[in-house]
C-alpha positions as CSV (number, residue, x, y, z in Angstrom):
1,M,19.0,-13.0,-5.0
2,N,17.4,-9.6,-4.9
3,P,14.5,-9.0,-2.4
4,P,11.1,-9.1,-4.1
5,T,9.8,-5.7,-5.2
6,V,6.1,-4.9,-4.7
7,I,4.2,-2.1,-6.3
8,I,1.2,-0.6,-4.4
9,P,-0.8,1.8,-6.5
10,I,-2.8,4.3,-4.4
11,P,-5.1,7.3,-5.2
12,S,-4.0,10.9,-4.6
13,H,-6.5,11.1,-1.7
14,D,-8.7,9.1,0.5
15,F,-7.0,5.6,0.6
16,D,-7.6,3.6,3.7
17,P,-4.6,4.2,6.0
18,T,-4.6,0.7,7.6
19,E,-4.9,-1.2,4.3
20,V,-1.9,0.7,2.8
21,S,0.3,1.4,5.8
22,V,0.0,-1.9,7.7
23,S,0.6,-3.8,4.4
24,W,3.6,-1.7,3.7
25,K,5.0,-2.2,7.2
26,I,4.6,-5.9,7.2
27,L,6.1,-6.3,3.7
28,R,9.0,-4.0,4.5
29,D,9.7,-5.8,7.8
30,A,9.7,-9.1,6.0
31,G,12.5,-7.9,3.7
32,C,10.5,-6.8,0.6
33,R,11.1,-3.6,-1.3
34,V,7.9,-1.6,-1.6
35,E,7.2,1.1,-4.2
36,F,4.1,3.2,-4.7
37,A,2.3,4.8,-7.6
38,T,-0.2,7.7,-7.9
39,P,-1.9,9.3,-10.9
40,D,0.6,12.2,-11.1
41,G,3.7,11.0,-9.2
42,Q,3.0,13.1,-6.2
43,R,2.6,11.6,-2.7
44,G,-0.8,10.3,-1.7
45,Y,-2.9,11.1,1.4
46,A,-5.1,8.8,3.4
47,D,-8.7,9.5,4.2
48,P,-8.4,12.1,7.0
49,L,-11.5,11.0,8.7
50,M,-10.0,7.5,9.1
51,I,-7.0,9.1,10.9
52,S,-8.6,11.6,13.2
53,G,-12.1,10.3,13.6
54,Q,-13.3,14.0,13.5
55,G,-16.5,14.4,11.5
56,L,-17.9,10.9,12.2
57,D,-20.1,12.0,15.1
58,P,-23.6,13.6,14.8
59,W,-22.1,17.0,15.8
60,G,-19.1,16.5,13.5
61,W,-20.3,19.3,11.1
62,I,-20.1,21.9,13.9
63,P,-16.6,23.5,13.9
64,G,-16.4,24.0,17.7
65,L,-17.6,20.5,18.5
66,K,-16.2,18.2,15.9
67,A,-13.0,17.6,18.0
68,I,-15.2,15.8,20.5
69,R,-15.2,12.2,19.3
70,L,-17.3,9.2,20.3
71,V,-18.4,7.3,17.2
72,G,-15.3,8.7,15.5
73,L,-13.0,6.9,17.9
74,L,-14.7,3.6,17.1
75,L,-14.8,4.0,13.3
76,R,-11.3,5.5,12.6
77,A,-8.2,3.4,12.1
78,D,-7.0,1.7,15.2
79,R,-3.7,2.6,16.9
80,H,-1.8,0.0,14.8
81,G,-3.0,1.6,11.5
82,R,-2.4,5.1,12.7
83,E,1.1,4.4,13.9
84,A,1.9,2.6,10.6
85,Y,0.7,5.6,8.6
86,R,2.8,7.9,10.7
87,Q,5.9,5.8,9.8
88,L,4.8,5.5,6.2
89,Q,4.9,9.2,5.8
90,Q,8.6,9.2,6.4
91,D,9.3,6.5,3.8
92,S,11.2,7.8,0.7
93,A,9.4,5.5,-1.7
94,F,6.0,6.7,-0.5
95,L,7.0,10.3,-0.8
96,A,8.3,9.9,-4.3
97,P,5.9,7.5,-6.1
98,R,5.8,6.5,-9.7
99,R,3.1,7.6,-12.1
100,Y,0.4,5.1,-13.1
101,A,1.4,5.7,-16.8
102,E,5.0,4.6,-16.0
103,L,4.2,1.2,-14.5
104,K,5.4,-2.0,-16.2
105,P,4.8,-5.5,-14.9
106,D,8.4,-6.6,-15.6
107,D,9.6,-4.1,-13.0
108,Y,7.8,-5.8,-10.1
109,D,7.6,-9.2,-8.4
110,G,4.2,-8.6,-6.8
111,L,1.2,-6.3,-6.9
112,L,-1.0,-5.2,-3.9
113,L,-4.2,-3.3,-4.5
114,P,-5.5,-1.6,-1.3
115,G,-8.9,0.1,-0.8
116,G,-10.8,2.9,0.8
117,H,-14.4,4.1,0.6
118,A,-14.3,7.9,0.6
119,P,-15.3,9.8,-2.5
120,R,-11.9,10.6,-3.9
121,M,-11.2,6.8,-4.2
122,K,-13.1,6.9,-7.5
123,A,-10.2,8.4,-9.4
124,Y,-8.2,5.3,-8.5
125,L,-11.0,2.8,-9.2
126,E,-11.8,4.4,-12.6
127,D,-8.3,5.1,-14.0
128,R,-8.0,3.3,-17.4
129,R,-4.2,3.4,-17.3
130,L,-4.2,1.7,-13.9
131,Q,-6.8,-0.9,-15.0
132,A,-4.6,-1.7,-18.0
133,F,-1.5,-2.2,-15.8
134,V,-3.5,-4.4,-13.4
135,A,-4.8,-6.5,-16.3
136,A,-1.2,-6.8,-17.7
137,F,0.1,-7.8,-14.3
138,F,-2.4,-10.6,-14.0
139,E,-1.1,-12.0,-17.3
140,S,2.6,-11.6,-16.4
141,V,5.0,-14.3,-15.2
142,D,8.2,-14.4,-13.2
143,H,11.6,-15.7,-14.2
144,A,10.5,-19.2,-13.7
145,G,7.4,-18.8,-15.9
146,Q,5.0,-18.7,-12.9
147,A,2.2,-16.3,-12.4
148,K,3.3,-13.5,-10.0
149,P,1.7,-13.0,-6.6
150,I,-1.2,-10.5,-6.5
151,A,-3.2,-9.3,-3.5
152,A,-6.3,-7.1,-3.2
153,V,-8.3,-6.0,-0.3
154,C,-11.7,-4.2,0.1
155,H,-12.2,-1.8,-2.8
156,G,-8.9,-2.9,-4.3
157,V,-10.9,-6.0,-5.5
158,V,-13.2,-3.6,-7.4
159,L,-10.2,-2.3,-9.3
160,A,-9.2,-5.8,-10.2
161,A,-12.8,-6.6,-11.2
162,R,-12.8,-3.6,-13.6
163,S,-9.5,-4.6,-15.2
164,I,-10.2,-6.4,-18.4
165,S,-7.9,-9.0,-19.8
166,P,-7.0,-8.2,-23.5
167,R,-6.7,-12.0,-24.0
168,T,-10.2,-12.9,-22.9
169,G,-12.1,-9.7,-23.0
170,K,-13.4,-10.4,-19.5
171,S,-12.4,-9.3,-16.0
172,V,-9.1,-10.7,-14.7
173,L,-11.2,-12.1,-11.8
174,H,-13.5,-14.1,-14.2
175,G,-12.9,-17.7,-13.3
176,R,-11.2,-16.9,-10.0
177,K,-12.4,-17.1,-6.4
178,T,-12.2,-14.0,-4.3
179,T,-13.6,-12.2,-1.4
180,A,-13.9,-8.4,-0.9
181,L,-15.8,-6.0,1.3
182,T,-19.1,-7.8,1.9
183,W,-22.4,-6.1,1.6
184,Q,-23.0,-7.0,5.3
185,L,-20.0,-5.0,6.4
186,E,-20.5,-2.1,3.9
187,R,-24.2,-1.8,4.8
188,S,-23.5,-1.9,8.6
189,A,-21.0,1.0,8.4
190,W,-23.3,2.9,6.0
191,Q,-26.4,2.6,8.2
192,L,-24.4,3.5,11.3
193,T,-23.1,6.7,9.8
194,R,-26.2,7.9,7.9
195,F,-28.7,7.3,10.7
196,F,-26.6,7.9,13.9
197,A,-23.4,9.7,13.1
198,R,-22.5,11.5,9.8
199,F,-26.2,12.0,8.9
200,W,-25.5,15.2,6.9
201,D,-23.4,13.1,4.5
202,P,-25.3,9.8,4.3
203,G,-23.3,8.5,1.4
204,Y,-19.8,8.7,3.0
205,Y,-19.5,5.0,3.5
206,R,-20.9,4.2,0.0
207,T,-18.3,5.0,-2.7
208,Y,-21.0,4.4,-5.3
209,G,-24.7,4.8,-4.6
210,E,-27.6,3.3,-6.5
211,A,-29.3,5.1,-9.4
212,P,-33.2,5.4,-9.4
213,G,-34.7,1.9,-10.1
214,Q,-31.7,0.0,-8.9
215,P,-32.1,-2.2,-5.8
216,V,-30.3,-1.2,-2.6
217,G,-26.9,-2.8,-2.7
218,Y,-26.6,-3.0,-6.5
219,C,-23.6,-0.7,-6.5
220,S,-22.0,-2.3,-3.4
221,V,-18.5,-3.7,-3.6
222,E,-19.8,-7.3,-3.3
223,S,-22.4,-6.9,-6.0
224,E,-20.1,-5.3,-8.5
225,V,-17.4,-7.9,-7.9
226,K,-19.9,-10.7,-8.3
227,R,-20.9,-9.3,-11.7
228,A,-17.3,-9.7,-12.9
229,L,-17.0,-13.3,-11.8
230,A,-17.9,-16.5,-13.7
231,N,-20.3,-17.4,-10.9
232,D,-21.7,-15.8,-7.8
233,A,-20.4,-18.8,-5.8
234,D,-16.9,-17.7,-6.6
235,F,-17.4,-14.8,-4.2
236,I,-16.2,-16.5,-0.9
237,D,-17.6,-15.2,2.4
238,V,-17.1,-16.7,5.8
239,P,-19.2,-19.9,5.8
240,K,-22.0,-20.0,8.4
241,G,-21.1,-22.3,11.3
242,S,-17.4,-22.0,10.7
243,A,-15.0,-21.5,13.6
244,D,-15.0,-17.9,14.9
245,F,-17.9,-17.0,12.5
246,L,-19.2,-14.2,14.8
247,L,-15.7,-12.9,15.4
248,K,-14.9,-12.7,11.7
249,T,-18.2,-11.1,10.7
250,S,-19.0,-8.7,13.5
251,G,-17.2,-5.8,11.9
252,I,-15.7,-4.9,15.3
253,A,-12.9,-7.4,15.9
254,R,-9.6,-6.8,14.0
255,D,-6.7,-9.2,13.5
256,R,-3.1,-8.8,14.7
257,L,0.0,-10.6,13.7
258,D,-0.3,-12.8,16.8
259,N,-4.1,-13.2,16.4
260,P,-5.5,-14.1,13.0
261,R,-8.8,-15.4,14.3
262,P,-10.9,-12.3,13.2
263,A,-9.4,-12.3,9.7
264,W,-10.8,-13.8,6.5
265,V,-8.4,-14.2,3.6
266,V,-9.1,-16.2,0.4
267,Q,-6.4,-17.6,-1.8
268,D,-6.8,-18.8,-5.4
269,G,-3.5,-19.8,-6.9
270,N,-1.3,-16.7,-7.1
271,Y,-4.2,-14.4,-6.1
272,L,-5.0,-13.4,-2.5
273,S,-7.9,-11.3,-1.3
274,A,-9.4,-9.9,1.9
275,R,-12.4,-7.9,3.0
276,W,-11.5,-4.9,5.1
277,P,-8.9,-3.4,7.5
278,G,-9.7,-6.0,10.1
279,D,-8.1,-8.6,7.9
280,V,-4.9,-6.8,6.9
281,H,-2.3,-8.2,9.2
282,T,-3.1,-11.7,8.2
283,F,-3.6,-10.7,4.5
284,A,-0.2,-8.9,4.3
285,Q,1.7,-11.5,6.2
286,A,0.4,-14.3,3.9
287,F,1.3,-12.1,0.8
288,A,4.8,-11.5,2.2
289,E,5.3,-15.3,2.7
290,R,4.3,-16.0,-1.0
291,L,6.7,-13.3,-2.3
292,L,9.6,-14.4,-0.2
293,A,9.1,-18.0,-1.3
294,R,9.5,-16.9,-4.9
295,G,12.3,-14.4,-4.4
296,G,13.1,-11.3,-6.5
297,R,14.0,-10.9,-10.1
């Protein structure tokens, strides 16, 4: 049997390096074949601030000082994410992606939607061709007639939420349970950067800001995803009082393959979701296990 083939659509710029690269590495190491897609078929680039950390400190706008990093070292991708991205940039499939317009569900056994928060992510989240492909993939089945595995993390869940099923006229997430970047995590990063770090660019951690008259948080990931669901209760966050609650919700601790305790991953049938880069080792490993259990086409 052929190894399962996974497609990871990414934007041309500003994707989160950890969510893409660690997922790719875990899937590849598990024996999956991984392909990528961008709007124009040219290689994509991660958010540079998440690689270097330069520009995330209060003096980050000053050319001679921005190389000095304090907050930037805390907020950028950790060493696992940076090393995985270094390896990813040598991968032939990453360097020669497909175009969004070329994607067909029958060509793939699994779909993974990563995220990122920087401004140029909007082209990925708003692309109608990509939304149509995601909607079609949610409706597709494998050789055994079973729904194919799908995974989404962080802003990737927004892309899924915006993908409308032609069968129901509703989001493909309507009636499903999911998690995504929570308002607590998004707000914490936003407040840290706008008040204490990247104050000259206060919206950096908010991909979409509120319009006049909208309450704060209305355009957050959590709020938008909830509006696509059948019920607010279908958005699943870490329950208060659960084991490792503080570890999972601090926004500081990140998981590892040998330590899933900080992670929060939600499964609903064939669909798997997670919140942020700190969940990605557990998220990608769980996705790889589901793919390998099914096998390839």
